C-alpha positions as CSV (number, residue, x, y, z in Angstrom):
1,M,-25.9,15.4,11.1
2,T,-27.0,18.3,8.9
3,G,-30.5,19.1,7.8
4,G,-32.2,15.8,8.4
5,P,-31.5,12.3,7.0
6,G,-31.3,13.8,3.2
7,G,-28.6,16.2,4.4
8,T,-26.4,13.5,6.1
9,R,-22.9,13.3,4.7
10,L,-21.7,9.8,3.7
11,D,-18.6,10.2,5.9
12,E,-21.1,10.7,8.9
13,L,-22.3,7.1,8.0
14,G,-19.5,4.8,7.2
15,E,-19.4,2.3,4.4
16,R,-21.4,-0.5,6.1
17,R,-24.3,1.8,7.2
18,I,-24.5,3.1,3.6
19,I,-24.9,-0.4,2.4
20,R,-27.3,-1.5,5.3
21,D,-29.6,1.8,5.2
22,L,-29.3,3.2,1.8
23,L,-28.5,0.3,-0.7
24,A,-30.1,-2.7,0.9
25,P,-33.6,-1.3,0.9
26,R,-33.4,-0.5,-2.8
27,Y,-31.5,-3.6,-4.0
28,R,-31.8,-6.5,-1.7
29,S,-35.0,-8.0,-3.2
30,G,-33.5,-8.3,-6.6
31,A,-30.2,-10.0,-5.5
32,L,-29.6,-13.6,-4.7
33,N,-26.9,-12.7,-2.0
34,F,-26.8,-8.9,-1.6
35,G,-24.0,-8.0,0.7
36,D,-21.4,-10.2,-0.6
37,D,-18.5,-9.0,-2.7
38,C,-19.7,-11.0,-5.7
39,A,-23.2,-10.5,-7.4
40,R,-24.8,-13.8,-8.5
41,L,-26.9,-14.3,-11.5
42,A,-28.7,-17.8,-12.2
43,V,-27.8,-19.2,-15.6
44,P,-30.9,-19.7,-17.7
45,S,-29.9,-23.1,-18.7
46,G,-29.8,-24.3,-15.3
47,S,-25.9,-25.2,-15.6
48,G,-25.0,-23.1,-12.5
49,E,-24.6,-19.5,-11.6
50,L,-22.6,-16.6,-12.9
51,V,-20.6,-14.7,-10.3
52,L,-19.7,-11.0,-10.9
53,T,-17.6,-8.5,-9.0
54,T,-16.2,-5.0,-9.7
55,D,-13.5,-3.0,-7.9
56,P,-11.3,-0.1,-8.8
57,C,-7.5,-0.2,-8.2
58,P,-6.0,2.2,-5.5
59,P,-2.5,3.2,-5.9
60,P,-0.4,-0.1,-5.1
61,M,2.0,-0.3,-2.2
62,A,4.6,-0.9,-4.9
63,A,4.3,2.6,-6.0
64,E,4.6,3.8,-2.3
65,L,7.8,1.7,-1.9
66,G,9.4,3.3,-5.2
67,F,8.4,0.8,-7.8
68,D,7.0,3.1,-10.4
69,D,6.7,0.4,-13.0
70,W,2.8,0.5,-14.3
71,Y,3.1,-3.3,-14.4
72,Y,2.3,-3.6,-10.8
73,R,-0.8,-1.5,-11.3
74,G,-2.1,-3.8,-13.9
75,W,-1.3,-6.8,-11.9
76,L,-3.1,-5.5,-8.8
77,L,-6.2,-4.5,-10.7
78,A,-6.6,-8.1,-11.9
79,T,-5.8,-9.6,-8.3
80,I,-8.3,-7.3,-6.6
81,N,-11.2,-8.5,-8.7
82,L,-10.1,-12.0,-9.1
83,S,-9.8,-12.5,-5.3
84,D,-13.3,-11.8,-4.8
85,L,-14.0,-14.6,-7.2
86,A,-11.7,-16.9,-5.3
87,A,-13.8,-16.2,-2.1
88,A,-16.9,-17.2,-3.8
89,G,-15.1,-20.4,-5.3
90,A,-15.8,-19.3,-8.7
91,E,-14.0,-20.4,-11.9
92,P,-12.9,-17.0,-13.6
93,L,-14.4,-16.4,-17.1
94,G,-12.8,-13.0,-17.9
95,L,-12.3,-9.5,-16.8
96,L,-14.0,-6.2,-18.2
97,T,-11.7,-3.3,-17.7
98,S,-12.3,0.4,-17.4
99,L,-9.1,2.3,-18.0
100,V,-9.3,6.0,-17.5
101,L,-5.9,7.6,-18.3
102,P,-4.3,11.0,-18.6
103,G,-3.6,12.0,-22.1
104,T,0.1,12.3,-21.2
105,T,0.4,8.5,-20.5
106,T,3.2,7.1,-22.7
107,V,2.7,4.0,-25.0
108,G,5.3,2.4,-22.7
109,E,3.5,2.9,-19.6
110,F,0.2,1.7,-21.2
111,Q,1.8,-1.4,-22.3
112,R,3.3,-2.1,-19.0
113,L,-0.3,-1.8,-17.5
114,L,-1.6,-4.1,-19.8
115,D,1.3,-6.6,-19.3
116,G,0.7,-6.9,-15.7
117,L,-3.0,-7.1,-16.1
118,D,-2.7,-9.9,-18.7
119,D,0.0,-11.8,-16.9
120,C,-2.0,-12.1,-13.6
121,C,-5.1,-13.1,-15.7
122,R,-3.0,-15.8,-17.5
123,E,-1.9,-17.3,-14.3
124,Q,-5.6,-17.8,-13.4
125,H,-6.4,-19.2,-16.8
126,C,-8.7,-16.1,-17.9
127,S,-8.1,-12.9,-19.8
128,V,-9.4,-9.5,-20.5
129,I,-12.7,-9.9,-22.6
130,G,-13.7,-6.2,-23.1
131,G,-13.9,-2.8,-21.4
132,N,-13.6,0.8,-21.8
133,I,-10.7,3.3,-22.3
134,K,-11.0,7.1,-22.1
135,E,-9.1,10.3,-21.2
136,A,-9.1,12.1,-17.9
137,P,-6.8,14.4,-16.0
138,R,-6.0,11.5,-13.5
139,L,-5.3,7.6,-13.7
140,D,-8.5,5.8,-12.6
141,I,-8.6,2.1,-13.5
142,A,-11.2,-0.5,-12.6
143,A,-12.5,-3.9,-13.7
144,T,-15.3,-6.3,-13.6
145,A,-14.6,-10.0,-13.1
146,V,-17.0,-12.7,-14.3
147,G,-16.9,-16.2,-12.9
148,H,-18.9,-19.3,-13.0
149,C,-19.9,-21.9,-10.2
150,S,-21.4,-25.3,-11.4
151,G,-22.8,-28.0,-9.0
152,A,-22.3,-26.5,-5.6
153,P,-23.4,-22.7,-5.0
154,P,-21.0,-20.0,-4.8
155,L,-19.5,-19.5,-1.1
156,G,-20.5,-16.5,1.0
157,R,-20.2,-14.9,4.3
158,S,-23.2,-16.2,6.0
159,G,-22.7,-19.9,6.5
160,A,-20.4,-20.0,9.6
161,K,-22.0,-22.2,12.5
162,V,-21.1,-22.7,16.1
163,G,-18.3,-25.3,16.6
164,D,-16.8,-24.6,13.0
165,F,-13.0,-24.0,12.9
166,V,-11.9,-20.5,11.7
167,V,-9.2,-20.9,9.1
168,L,-7.0,-18.7,6.9
169,L,-5.8,-19.8,3.4
170,G,-2.7,-18.2,2.4
171,E,0.6,-17.0,3.9
172,L,0.4,-14.9,7.0
173,G,2.3,-11.7,7.4
174,R,4.5,-11.8,4.3
175,F,3.2,-8.7,2.7
176,W,3.8,-6.3,5.7
177,A,7.0,-8.1,6.6
178,G,8.4,-7.1,3.0
179,A,6.7,-3.7,3.0
180,L,8.0,-2.6,6.4
181,A,11.6,-4.1,5.9
182,L,11.8,-2.1,2.8
183,R,10.6,1.1,4.3
184,R,13.0,0.8,7.2
185,G,15.9,-0.2,4.9
186,L,16.4,-3.7,6.2
187,I,16.2,-5.0,2.7
188,T,17.0,-3.7,-0.8
189,A,14.5,-2.7,-3.4
190,D,15.1,-6.0,-5.3
191,P,11.9,-7.2,-7.2
192,D,12.9,-10.8,-6.9
193,H,13.3,-10.6,-3.0
194,P,10.9,-13.2,-1.5
195,L,9.4,-10.9,0.9
196,L,8.5,-8.4,-1.9
197,E,6.7,-10.9,-4.1
198,P,3.4,-10.6,-2.4
199,V,3.9,-6.8,-2.3
200,L,4.4,-6.4,-6.1
201,T,2.5,-9.4,-7.5
202,P,0.0,-10.8,-5.0
203,R,-1.8,-13.9,-6.1
204,P,-5.6,-14.5,-5.6
205,Q,-6.3,-17.9,-4.1
206,I,-8.5,-19.0,-7.1
207,G,-7.5,-22.7,-6.9
208,I,-8.2,-23.6,-3.2
209,G,-11.4,-21.4,-3.4
210,R,-12.8,-23.3,-6.1
211,I,-11.8,-26.8,-4.7
212,S,-13.3,-25.8,-1.4
213,R,-16.6,-24.8,-2.9
214,E,-16.8,-28.1,-5.0
215,R,-16.0,-30.4,-2.1
216,G,-18.0,-28.4,0.5
217,L,-14.8,-27.6,2.6
218,L,-15.8,-24.2,3.7
219,T,-19.1,-23.1,5.4
220,A,-18.2,-19.4,4.9
221,A,-15.6,-17.4,3.1
222,I,-14.4,-13.8,2.4
223,D,-11.1,-12.5,0.9
224,N,-8.8,-10.7,3.4
225,S,-8.6,-7.6,1.3
226,D,-9.6,-5.3,4.1
227,G,-7.5,-7.0,6.7
228,L,-8.0,-9.5,9.3
229,Y,-10.3,-7.9,11.7
230,P,-12.9,-6.5,9.2
231,S,-12.8,-9.8,7.3
232,L,-13.7,-11.8,10.4
233,A,-16.1,-9.2,11.6
234,Q,-18.0,-9.5,8.4
235,I,-18.4,-13.2,8.6
236,A,-19.5,-12.9,12.3
237,Q,-22.1,-10.5,11.4
238,A,-23.4,-12.2,8.3
239,S,-23.6,-15.6,10.1
240,S,-24.8,-14.1,13.6
241,V,-22.0,-15.8,15.5
242,G,-18.9,-15.0,17.4
243,L,-15.4,-15.8,16.7
244,E,-12.8,-17.0,19.2
245,L,-9.3,-16.8,18.0
246,D,-6.1,-18.2,19.5
247,A,-2.8,-16.5,18.2
248,S,-1.0,-19.8,18.9
249,G,-2.6,-21.3,15.8
250,M,-1.2,-18.7,13.4
251,E,1.6,-20.2,11.4
252,F,4.2,-17.8,9.9
253,A,7.1,-18.8,7.5
254,Q,10.6,-18.7,8.9
255,D,11.7,-15.7,7.0
256,V,8.6,-13.8,8.1
257,R,9.3,-14.7,11.8
258,A,13.0,-13.5,11.3
259,M,12.0,-10.2,9.7
260,A,9.3,-9.6,12.4
261,N,12.3,-10.2,15.0
262,R,14.5,-7.7,13.1
263,L,11.6,-5.2,13.0
264,D,11.1,-5.9,16.7
265,V,7.4,-6.6,16.0
266,D,5.1,-9.4,17.2
267,P,4.4,-11.3,14.1
268,V,0.9,-11.5,14.9
269,R,0.6,-7.7,14.1
270,L,2.0,-8.3,10.6
271,A,-1.0,-10.6,10.0
272,L,-3.6,-7.9,10.7
273,G,-3.3,-5.5,7.8
274,W,-4.6,-5.8,4.1
275,G,-2.4,-6.9,1.5
276,D,-1.8,-10.7,1.8
277,W,-4.9,-11.6,-0.2
278,Q,-5.6,-14.7,1.7
279,L,-9.0,-16.4,2.1
280,V,-10.6,-16.4,5.5
281,G,-13.3,-18.7,6.3
282,T,-14.9,-21.4,8.3
283,T,-14.9,-25.1,8.1
284,S,-16.7,-27.9,9.9
285,P,-14.7,-30.3,12.2
286,H,-15.6,-33.0,9.7
287,T,-13.9,-31.4,6.8
288,L,-10.9,-29.7,8.5
289,D,-8.5,-32.5,7.5
290,E,-9.7,-32.7,4.0
291,L,-9.4,-28.9,3.7
292,R,-5.7,-29.1,5.0
293,V,-5.0,-31.9,2.5
294,A,-6.3,-29.7,-0.4
295,A,-4.5,-26.8,0.7
296,A,-1.3,-28.7,0.7
297,E,-2.0,-30.1,-2.7
298,Q,-2.3,-26.6,-3.9
299,S,0.8,-25.3,-2.0
300,V,-1.4,-23.1,0.1
301,A,-0.7,-22.6,3.9
302,C,-3.4,-23.3,6.1
303,S,-3.7,-21.8,9.7
304,I,-6.2,-22.7,12.2
305,L,-7.3,-19.4,13.9
306,G,-9.8,-20.4,16.3
307,R,-13.6,-21.5,16.7
308,V,-16.9,-20.3,15.8
309,V,-18.9,-19.6,19.1
310,D,-22.1,-18.2,20.3
311,G,-22.1,-14.2,20.4
312,D,-21.2,-11.4,18.0
313,E,-17.6,-10.4,18.9
314,V,-14.2,-11.2,17.4
315,V,-12.2,-12.2,20.5
316,L,-8.5,-13.0,20.6
317,Q,-6.5,-15.1,23.0
318,H,-2.7,-14.1,22.9
319,L,0.1,-14.3,25.5
320,G,-2.1,-14.8,28.4
321,R,-4.6,-12.3,27.5
322,R,-8.1,-12.5,26.2
323,G,-10.3,-9.8,24.8
324,S,-11.5,-8.1,21.6
325,L,-9.1,-8.1,18.7
326,L,-7.7,-4.8,17.7
327,R,-10.1,-3.3,15.2
328,L,-7.7,-2.3,12.6
329,D,-9.9,-1.3,9.7
330,S,-9.7,0.6,6.4
331,E,-13.6,1.1,5.9
332,R,-14.4,3.6,3.4
333,F,-16.1,6.9,4.3
334,T,-14.7,6.8,7.9
335,A,-12.1,8.8,9.6
336,G,-10.1,5.6,10.3
337,S,-9.9,4.6,6.6
338,W,-6.2,4.8,5.6
339,F,-7.4,6.5,2.3
340,L,-8.2,9.4,4.5
341,A,-5.8,9.1,7.5
342,G,-2.8,8.1,5.5
343,L,-0.6,5.0,5.3
344,D,1.6,6.1,8.2
345,A,-1.4,6.3,10.6
346,Y,-2.7,3.0,9.6
347,I,0.8,1.4,10.1
348,S,1.1,3.1,13.4
349,T,-2.1,1.6,14.7
350,M,-1.2,-1.8,13.4
351,L,2.2,-1.7,15.2
352,E,1.5,0.2,18.5
353,A,-2.3,-0.1,19.4
354,D,-3.4,-2.8,21.9
355,L,-3.7,-6.1,20.2
356,V,-6.2,-7.0,22.8
357,T,-8.8,-4.9,24.7
358,V,-9.7,-6.6,28.0
359,D,-13.2,-5.4,29.2
360,A,-12.8,-3.9,32.6
């Protein structure tokens, strides 16, 4: 560190220490649920709570794979923000956008950006309700999503209880099966290919998130935008519990398993990375069956990953081994973040590092 606390660089702390040590002392007392992805405001009329979140849009994997159409940037901007509302179980009310664009942007590019943004919002029964646009040397787009919860309060990360089941709502591994298959030339760059749909137009799990909140089917929830380990670790930390996972409960679609075989990769590895936009959560044994039925009614896959236990670790049982789950993370302001280390380094860790670390 340099010159005392005031001289410490953010990349010496990491994202979570910045939140804990710098932001929480200032803002926790004024927030209903500081630390969750969505801010919450009580509605004065007593008709529920507003739920708000804001996120920028990084360069999409679509662009990395050669899909330069700005439609996919607009779609991802909406999904990134609406997915946080899904984790809260909120009903989307609308998006505010901040669109910072080079002056050289063509009308065609701009319209495609708006088309993707609007189409994703339309699927989730909301729309862009305002925002800002300005000129700058480089593209920088962000949005704020506003949602509403009436009746039951918003879901958060801190409700997991010992004995709960750990669940994942959404398809496992499809994003990375498609992305890696195209990177390795195993499929063509056909935007209609089933394995590329979640890469190009990922869907937020708004419906099952809202139903889970309204019916009390989840005790804790977070979206899987950062990847499996960091999502689970944040539930464990917020709830002061440990999580015991069993890879045999991870359900993969047949085409994902087939592609994992062609890639010569354990399909469990394809489930570790960011990109699938599932919901990760916990549910009581008394509500597990109802959650499964609700997921099926929404055509959403439901995998039982394990149980909530005493402790503070995320542990995986897989192929006869038991130990700490691979800490594949993309935490901002750390050397391991793929934004700093690069996508190839992230993929290498995902595919080659030990899935399970067994203490000596």
